N, C-alpha and C positions, 0 to 999 in steps of 0.2 A: 504494500500500500504506500510506503514511503521509503526514502533512503536516509538512514541515520548517518550523521557525521559527528564523531568518528564511527566507522562501521560497526564496532562492537556495542554501540548504544541502542540497538534495536530493542524495543519494548516487546516482550513476549507476554508472559503472564506475571511478570515481576518488574521491579524497578531495575534499570541497568546498573551494574556494579559501580560505574563511575559516578552515579548520582546518589549513591547511598548516603554519602556525607553531605549532600546538598542541604541548604537551609530548609527547615520545615516550619510551616506556620499552621496553627490550629485556628479554625474559624467556626463559629456556630452559624449554620445556614438554615433559614426557615424553608419549609417544603416548597412554598410558592416560588422561591428563587431557583430551585431545581427545575420547576416547570418552565420558568423563564429561560434558563440555560438551554433547555431543549428547544424552545422557540428560537433562541439566538442561533443555535447550531443549524437549525433548518434554514434560517435567513442567510447564514454564512454559506451554506451549500448553494443556495439560490444565487448569491453574489459570485461565487466561484464559477458556476456554470455560465452566468451572464457575461463575465469578464474574460472567459477563455484564456486563463494565464498559461504561460509556458513553464514557469517555476513558481512553487509555493513554499517558501521557507517558513519554518516556525521554530519557536525556541522553547526549550525545556526550562523551567517547569511551567511557565506562563501559558504557552501555546498548547500544551498537551491536553488540558481539559476541553479545549474547543476543536483542535485540529483532528485528534483521533476520532471523536464522535462525528465530525463533519465528513471524514473519510468513510465512515460507516453509512452515513446518510447518502453520500454520493454512490456508494456501492449498491445500497438497497434501491436506489433510483436507476440503477444500471448505467450510471455515468462512468463506465469502466475506464475511459481514457484518462480520467483524473486520478485513479488509484492504481495505476500500472507500475508504480515505483519510480517514475521519472519526474513527476510533478512535485509531490510533497517531499521536503527535505528537512529533517529535524537537526537542529544545532544546539549546543550549550547556550544558555542565556548570556547575552552580551554583558550583563552586569555581574555575572558569576566571577568570583575571585579566584577560582581554582586554575590550574594549568593542565594542558594536555601535552605530554611530552615536552614540558618546559615552555609551551606557547600559551599566552593568555587567550581568552575566548574571543575578543575582538579581532586579534591577528589571525586566529584560526578561522573564524568566519570569513574574513576578507579573503584569505587564501583559497579556502574551499569553495565559497560561493562565487568568488571571482572566476574560478575555473569553470563553474557551471554556466555563468553568464557568457563567458567567452565561447564556450562550446555551443550554447544555444543560439547566440547571436551570429555565429559563423554560418548558420543555415541560410539566413536571409538578411542579416544586419539589424533586425528589430527583435525585441523581446518584451513580453508582458510578464511582470512580476506581481504577484498578489501575496500579501503576507498578513499574518495575524499574530497577536501576542497579547498577553495580559500583563499587568504590572507584576513585579516579583511577589507581591502579596496576594495575587490572584483575585483582585477585587474589581477588575475592569477588563473589558475586551476592546482592544484598540485595533481597528481594521484599517488597512492602508491598501489602496488600489493604485499601484504605480504602473501606468501603462506607457508603452512605447519608449522605454529607456534603452540605452545602448550599453555595450560592454565597456565603453570608455568612460562611463560616468556612474558613480555611486551616488544615490540620493539618501540623505539622512533626514528622517522625519521624526520629529519629537512631539509627543503628546503632552498633556498638562503635567504628567509626572516625570517627564524627561524621557530620553531614549532608553529602551530596554536592552 
């Protein structure tokens, strides 16, 4: 359904080993908010289909509660092109303080995602990138639809809480 970066971070039925020491937050969530999360995921799937992105990066831990369910919605709607393992790409959160083989998360993301952009843009020079993330406390879904960007340009979009 998605490509994890680094590759050993694929979520199966447990949390990837590299995320075990990640910051954990406990939140009391009223049942009505779970229902709204479901509606939000349905809307996210609608937005993904409508925007026809080439790449959909998302970030652990903020994007997982929305991206994984959105993939399931897309699959159940038979939108198989989006869950073929080439569109969704999971990365460590950009504000994560850990290191992957001595590389901080921002540098890792720039290198890995930069290669994906270059590869995708090589086909016709244009690329559609659609991403989602929540703040590191998991209290908001920030959706960004960046369309028609090129491999030579990264766009940094900051929400009210800053970049994630």
